[in-house]
C-alpha positions as CSV (number, residue, x, y, z in Angstrom):
1,M,-20.8,2.1,-18.3
2,Q,-20.9,0.9,-14.9
3,G,-22.3,-2.8,-14.4
4,S,-21.9,-5.6,-12.7
5,V,-18.8,-8.3,-13.0
6,T,-17.7,-8.4,-16.4
7,S,-18.5,-11.4,-18.2
8,R,-15.5,-13.8,-20.3
9,E,-16.3,-12.1,-23.8
10,E,-16.8,-8.6,-22.6
11,E,-13.3,-9.5,-20.5
12,L,-11.7,-10.3,-23.9
13,Y,-12.9,-6.8,-25.4
14,W,-11.3,-4.8,-22.4
15,L,-8.2,-6.7,-22.2
16,A,-8.1,-6.3,-26.5
17,L,-8.6,-2.6,-25.7
18,K,-6.0,-2.0,-22.6
19,L,-3.1,-4.5,-24.9
20,V,-3.6,-1.6,-28.3
21,P,0.0,-0.4,-28.9
22,G,0.3,3.4,-28.2
23,L,-3.0,3.5,-26.5
24,G,-2.7,5.7,-23.5
25,T,-4.7,5.5,-20.4
26,R,-6.5,9.2,-21.1
27,T,-7.2,8.5,-24.5
28,A,-8.4,4.9,-23.7
29,G,-10.8,6.7,-21.3
30,K,-11.9,9.2,-23.7
31,L,-12.9,6.6,-26.2
32,L,-15.1,4.6,-23.5
33,A,-16.7,7.7,-22.7
34,R,-17.5,8.6,-26.0
35,F,-18.3,4.9,-27.5
36,R,-20.0,4.0,-24.0
37,G,-18.1,0.4,-23.9
38,P,-15.0,-1.4,-25.6
39,Q,-16.8,-3.6,-28.0
40,A,-18.5,-0.3,-29.4
41,V,-14.8,1.2,-29.6
42,F,-13.7,-2.2,-31.6
43,R,-17.1,-1.7,-34.0
44,A,-15.7,2.4,-35.0
45,S,-14.2,3.0,-37.8
46,R,-10.4,4.5,-38.7
47,T,-11.9,7.8,-39.0
48,E,-14.2,7.9,-36.1
49,L,-11.0,6.7,-33.8
50,E,-8.7,9.3,-35.0
51,A,-11.9,12.0,-35.0
52,A,-11.8,10.8,-31.0
53,G,-8.5,11.8,-30.6
54,V,-6.5,8.3,-31.4
55,S,-3.1,8.4,-33.5
56,G,-3.3,6.8,-36.8
57,A,-1.3,3.7,-35.7
58,A,-3.2,3.1,-32.4
59,A,-6.4,3.4,-35.1
60,Q,-5.6,1.0,-37.1
61,S,-4.6,-1.6,-34.5
62,I,-8.1,-1.4,-32.9
63,A,-9.7,-1.5,-36.2
64,S,-7.9,-4.7,-37.5
65,G,-8.6,-6.3,-34.1
66,C,-5.2,-7.5,-33.6
67,T,-4.7,-7.4,-30.1
68,F,-7.2,-10.2,-29.6
69,E,-4.7,-13.1,-29.8
70,D,-2.9,-11.1,-27.1
71,A,-6.0,-10.6,-25.0
72,A,-7.0,-14.0,-25.2
73,A,-3.6,-15.4,-24.0
74,Q,-3.6,-12.9,-21.0
75,Q,-7.0,-14.2,-20.0
76,Q,-5.1,-17.8,-19.9
77,K,-2.3,-16.2,-17.9
78,M,-4.8,-14.9,-15.5
79,A,-6.4,-17.9,-14.9
80,E,-3.2,-19.9,-14.5
81,A,-2.3,-16.8,-11.7
82,G,-5.8,-16.8,-9.9
83,A,-6.1,-13.5,-10.8
84,E,-9.6,-11.2,-12.1
85,L,-10.0,-8.5,-14.0
86,V,-11.9,-5.0,-12.2
87,T,-12.7,-3.1,-15.1
88,I,-13.6,0.8,-14.8
89,G,-17.0,-0.3,-16.0
90,D,-17.2,-2.5,-12.8
91,A,-19.2,-1.9,-9.8
92,R,-16.7,-3.2,-7.8
93,Y,-14.1,-0.6,-9.2
94,P,-13.3,2.3,-6.8
95,Q,-15.2,5.5,-7.0
96,K,-12.5,7.2,-5.4
97,L,-9.9,5.9,-8.0
98,R,-12.5,6.5,-10.7
99,D,-12.4,10.1,-10.0
100,I,-9.0,10.9,-10.5
101,F,-7.6,12.9,-13.6
102,D,-6.2,9.5,-15.2
103,P,-7.9,6.2,-13.8
104,P,-6.7,3.1,-15.2
105,I,-9.3,1.5,-17.4
106,V,-8.5,-1.9,-15.6
107,L,-7.2,-3.4,-12.8
108,F,-5.8,-6.8,-12.4
109,A,-6.8,-8.4,-8.8
110,R,-5.5,-11.3,-6.5
111,G,-6.9,-11.8,-3.2
112,R,-10.0,-10.1,-1.5
113,I,-11.4,-7.5,-4.3
114,E,-13.8,-6.4,-1.6
115,L,-10.9,-4.2,-0.2
116,L,-11.4,-2.1,-3.1
117,E,-14.5,-0.5,-1.4
118,S,-12.8,0.0,2.0
119,M,-11.7,2.9,3.6
120,A,-7.8,3.1,3.0
121,V,-4.9,5.2,3.7
122,A,-1.3,5.0,2.0
123,M,1.7,4.7,3.4
124,V,4.8,5.2,1.6
125,G,8.5,6.0,2.0
126,T,12.3,5.0,1.5
127,R,13.5,1.9,0.2
128,R,16.7,2.2,2.8
129,P,14.8,3.4,6.3
130,T,16.6,3.6,9.6
131,P,15.3,1.4,12.3
132,Y,13.5,4.4,13.4
133,G,11.5,4.8,10.1
134,T,10.9,1.0,10.0
135,A,9.5,1.0,13.9
136,V,7.2,4.1,13.2
137,A,5.9,2.7,9.8
138,E,4.8,-0.6,11.2
139,R,3.5,0.6,14.4
140,L,1.4,3.3,12.7
141,A,0.2,0.8,10.0
142,A,-0.8,-1.5,12.8
143,D,-2.3,1.2,15.1
144,L,-4.3,2.5,11.5
145,A,-5.1,-1.0,10.6
146,H,-6.4,-1.5,14.3
147,A,-8.6,1.5,13.6
148,C,-10.1,-0.6,10.7
149,L,-8.5,1.5,8.0
150,T,-6.9,-0.8,5.0
151,I,-3.1,0.1,4.6
152,V,-2.3,0.8,0.8
153,S,1.6,0.4,-0.3
154,G,3.7,-0.8,-2.8
155,L,5.4,-3.7,-2.0
156,A,8.7,-2.2,-2.2
157,R,11.4,-2.8,0.1
158,G,11.8,-0.5,3.3
159,I,8.7,1.5,4.5
160,D,6.5,-0.2,2.1
161,S,7.1,-4.0,3.4
162,A,7.3,-2.6,7.2
163,S,3.5,-1.1,6.4
164,H,2.2,-4.2,5.0
165,K,4.1,-6.0,7.7
166,G,2.6,-3.5,10.3
167,A,-1.1,-3.9,9.0
168,L,-0.8,-7.7,8.5
169,A,0.3,-8.3,12.4
170,A,-2.4,-6.4,13.8
171,G,-4.9,-8.6,11.9
172,G,-5.6,-5.8,9.2
173,D,-6.5,-5.2,5.9
174,T,-3.7,-4.4,3.3
175,I,-3.5,-3.8,-0.8
176,A,-0.3,-3.9,-2.3
177,V,-0.3,-2.1,-5.6
178,L,2.5,-3.0,-8.0
179,G,4.6,-1.7,-10.7
180,C,4.9,-4.9,-12.5
181,G,2.2,-7.8,-12.9
182,V,0.2,-9.3,-10.0
183,D,2.0,-12.6,-10.6
184,V,5.5,-11.4,-10.3
185,V,7.0,-11.0,-7.2
186,Y,9.2,-8.0,-7.0
187,P,11.7,-7.3,-5.1
188,S,12.2,-11.0,-4.6
189,E,12.9,-11.1,-1.0
190,N,9.6,-10.2,-0.6
191,R,8.4,-13.5,-1.7
192,K,6.8,-14.4,1.9
193,L,5.5,-11.2,2.2
194,Y,3.7,-11.3,-1.2
195,A,2.2,-14.4,-0.6
196,E,0.8,-13.1,2.9
197,I,-0.9,-10.4,1.3
198,G,-1.9,-12.3,-1.7
199,S,-3.9,-14.9,0.8
200,K,-5.3,-12.1,3.6
201,G,-4.9,-8.8,1.7
202,L,-5.1,-7.8,-2.0
203,I,-2.7,-7.2,-4.5
204,I,-3.7,-5.0,-7.7
205,S,-2.1,-3.6,-10.9
206,E,-2.7,-1.9,-14.1
207,F,0.1,-3.8,-15.9
208,P,-0.8,-7.2,-17.2
209,V,-0.2,-10.5,-16.0
210,G,3.5,-11.2,-16.8
211,S,4.6,-7.8,-16.9
212,T,8.0,-7.1,-15.8
213,A,9.1,-4.1,-13.1
214,F,10.5,-2.1,-15.4
215,P,11.4,1.4,-13.4
216,Q,9.1,3.7,-15.5
217,N,6.3,1.6,-14.3
218,F,6.8,2.9,-10.6
219,P,6.0,6.6,-11.1
220,I,3.3,5.6,-12.9
221,R,1.2,2.9,-10.7
222,N,1.9,5.7,-7.4
223,R,-1.2,7.6,-8.9
224,I,-3.0,4.3,-7.9
225,I,-1.9,4.3,-4.2
226,S,-2.5,7.7,-3.7
227,G,-6.2,7.6,-5.6
228,L,-7.4,4.5,-3.6
229,S,-6.9,6.3,-0.3
230,E,-8.7,8.9,1.8
231,G,-4.6,10.3,2.7
232,V,-1.3,9.4,1.9
233,L,1.4,9.2,5.1
234,V,5.0,9.8,4.2
235,V,7.7,7.9,6.4
236,E,11.2,9.0,5.6
237,G,12.2,9.9,1.9
238,A,14.6,12.3,0.2
239,Q,13.5,15.6,-1.2
240,Y,13.1,13.7,-4.7
241,S,12.0,10.8,-4.2
242,G,9.6,8.4,-5.1
243,S,7.4,9.0,-1.8
244,A,7.3,12.6,-2.8
245,I,5.9,12.0,-6.0
246,T,2.9,10.2,-4.5
247,A,2.5,13.0,-2.0
248,K,2.3,15.5,-5.1
249,L,-0.3,13.1,-6.7
250,A,-2.3,13.3,-3.7
251,M,-2.2,16.7,-3.4
252,D,-3.4,16.7,-7.2
253,Q,-6.2,14.3,-6.1
254,G,-7.6,16.4,-3.4
255,R,-6.4,13.7,-1.1
256,E,-4.8,14.7,2.7
257,V,-1.0,14.5,2.8
258,F,0.5,13.6,6.2
259,A,4.3,13.2,7.0
260,V,6.1,11.9,10.3
261,P,8.7,14.2,11.4
262,G,12.8,13.5,11.4
263,N,15.9,14.1,12.3
264,I,16.8,17.2,10.7
265,T,20.4,16.2,10.2
266,S,19.2,12.8,7.9
267,K,18.4,13.3,4.3
268,L,15.6,10.7,4.9
269,S,14.0,13.4,7.0
270,W,14.1,16.0,4.3
271,G,11.0,14.8,2.3
272,P,8.6,14.8,5.1
273,N,10.5,17.5,6.9
274,L,9.3,19.7,3.7
275,L,6.0,18.5,3.2
276,I,5.4,19.6,7.0
277,K,6.6,23.0,6.2
278,Q,4.5,23.1,3.4
279,G,1.5,22.3,5.1
280,A,1.3,18.2,5.3
281,K,-0.1,17.4,8.8
282,L,2.6,16.4,11.2
283,V,1.8,12.7,12.4
284,Q,3.0,11.7,16.2
285,D,0.4,8.7,16.3
286,W,-2.6,7.2,14.3
287,N,-5.1,9.5,15.9
288,D,-3.1,12.5,14.0
289,V,-4.3,10.9,10.8
290,V,-7.8,10.0,11.6
291,V,-8.9,13.0,13.0
292,E,-8.1,14.7,9.7
293,L,-9.9,12.3,7.8
294,P,-13.8,13.4,6.5
295,A,-16.4,13.2,9.0
296,E,-18.4,10.3,6.9
297,V,-15.3,8.3,6.7
298,R,-14.8,8.8,10.9
299,R,-18.1,8.0,11.2
300,R,-18.1,4.6,9.2
301,L,-14.6,3.9,10.9
302,I,-16.7,4.0,14.1
303,E,-19.4,1.9,13.1
304,K,-16.9,-0.7,11.7
305,G,-14.8,-0.6,15.1
306,R,-18.2,-1.1,17.0
307,D,-18.8,-3.9,14.9
308,R,-15.7,-5.6,15.4
309,L,-15.8,-5.3,19.0
310,L,-19.5,-6.6,19.1
311,G,-18.9,-9.6,16.7
312,D,-15.0,-10.8,17.7
313,G,-14.8,-9.6,21.3
314,A,-11.7,-8.8,22.6
315,S,-8.5,-9.3,20.8
316,S,-6.1,-12.5,21.6
317,D,-2.7,-10.6,20.3
318,P,-1.3,-8.8,23.5
319,R,-0.1,-5.8,21.3
320,Q,-3.6,-5.2,19.8
321,A,-4.7,-5.4,23.7
322,S,-2.5,-3.1,24.9
323,L,-3.7,-0.8,22.3
324,L,-7.4,-1.0,23.2
325,T,-6.9,-0.5,26.9
326,G,-3.6,1.2,27.2
327,N,-2.5,-1.4,29.9
328,A,1.3,-2.3,29.4
329,P,2.5,-5.8,30.3
330,Q,4.2,-6.3,33.8
331,L,8.2,-6.8,33.3
332,D,10.6,-7.6,36.0
333,E,13.2,-5.3,36.8
334,T,15.9,-7.0,34.8
335,A,13.5,-6.6,31.7
336,R,12.8,-3.1,32.7
337,R,16.1,-1.8,32.7
338,T,16.8,-3.3,29.4
339,L,14.2,-1.8,27.9
340,Q,15.0,1.6,29.2
341,A,18.7,1.4,27.8
342,L,17.5,0.8,24.1
343,S,15.8,3.4,21.9
344,V,13.7,3.4,18.5
345,D,15.9,5.4,16.3
346,A,19.2,3.7,16.8
347,A,20.3,0.3,17.2
348,V,22.5,-1.3,20.5
349,H,24.7,-3.9,20.0
350,L,24.2,-6.6,22.8
351,D,28.1,-5.5,23.9
352,D,27.4,-2.3,24.3
353,L,24.2,-3.0,26.1
354,L,25.8,-5.0,28.6
355,E,27.9,-2.2,29.7
356,K,24.9,-0.2,29.8
357,V,22.6,-2.4,32.1
358,E,24.9,-2.7,34.7
359,D,25.1,-5.6,37.2
360,I,23.4,-8.1,35.4
361,S,25.3,-11.4,33.6
362,P,25.4,-11.8,29.7
363,S,23.0,-14.9,30.3
364,E,20.6,-13.0,32.1
365,L,20.5,-10.1,29.8
366,I,19.7,-12.1,26.7
367,A,17.1,-13.8,28.9
368,A,15.7,-10.1,29.3
369,L,16.2,-9.6,25.8
370,F,14.2,-12.9,24.7
371,E,11.0,-11.7,27.3
372,L,11.1,-8.0,25.7
373,E,10.8,-9.7,22.1
374,M,8.2,-12.0,22.8
375,Q,6.2,-9.1,24.6
376,G,6.7,-7.7,21.2
377,L,8.5,-4.4,22.9
378,I,11.6,-4.6,21.1
379,K,13.2,-6.1,17.9
380,Q,16.4,-7.7,16.8
381,L,18.0,-6.8,14.2
382,P,20.7,-8.4,12.1
383,G,24.5,-8.8,13.9
384,K,23.0,-8.7,17.4
385,N,22.0,-5.3,17.4
386,F,18.6,-4.7,19.3
387,V,15.9,-1.5,18.6
388,K,12.8,-0.5,21.0
389,V,9.8,-1.3,19.1
390,W,7.8,2.4,18.9
């Protein structure tokens, strides 16, 4: 069944099958395996379909061909949204995802579809992270992207957004897996990030174009986040959270599970700390992830990194340069003392910082903070609060 890019007529059959009411992903997959393609499924009789495990109502929908009108409308919506269809029979469909228990029969995609074939790590976590969690997610995502891994996440607010931003800031690759149509921005505050991923990375969904972000969609899409990846890294999350569901799916799929340890007094640390107790790999830096990946993946990462260095030369980004060389930027005495007064796990207000860094004027402190922010060493949060970038 695996072949080249789907023609427009074939695409119509795939969409019609996807849009059959009451036809689950697993049943659709069984039909495709039995009849060797969507065209043959629609040529089958109702009796043959019911014998293959399809409910009477779904079999009637398939036999009548009533979803072809909706499929044609979906093709039009895809064209307007600039989306492509990648079917499970398409050579571009990722093998790792094809191998999971219930792979989606189609993926709607916007952006660089070639990223489906890249080596990837998923990063997930709470929608309400601490400054520490945000800093850790951005830094780890940047470092892993710099190591030639694609960062996969769900474009939710919080850790998901920080992970995508970290990868993009490092000039790396990222895939956003949505719980709605690829043309729907959710949450709406991520409009700018959504546009950047659409132009520099890849946005995918198994839900048709125009689909609303219903709450029940998100646990369903989590299996794709883990299914695309070599492993899943959890950064902050409650014990019973979406990130815990994704970690469980990763274990079921035979993927590595990683977790960043957190403050034992914080409820947001319960998820990752429990995962570590249960055998997840404790992560303190990007190398803790890379060393646990399969030998073949590590070999490909080394080759890709070597090719990039030979092809692109030195990085122009000072943060990336420091990753390669280990060199920290030179700071004057005021900036150095200001940096020492800040931490990654708790924001410090400007007034409190002025008390901590003695013998300097407010204007000198503001100048030092501006210099540190330009160097990428600190980050300003709302309300004149500052944290150190981890």
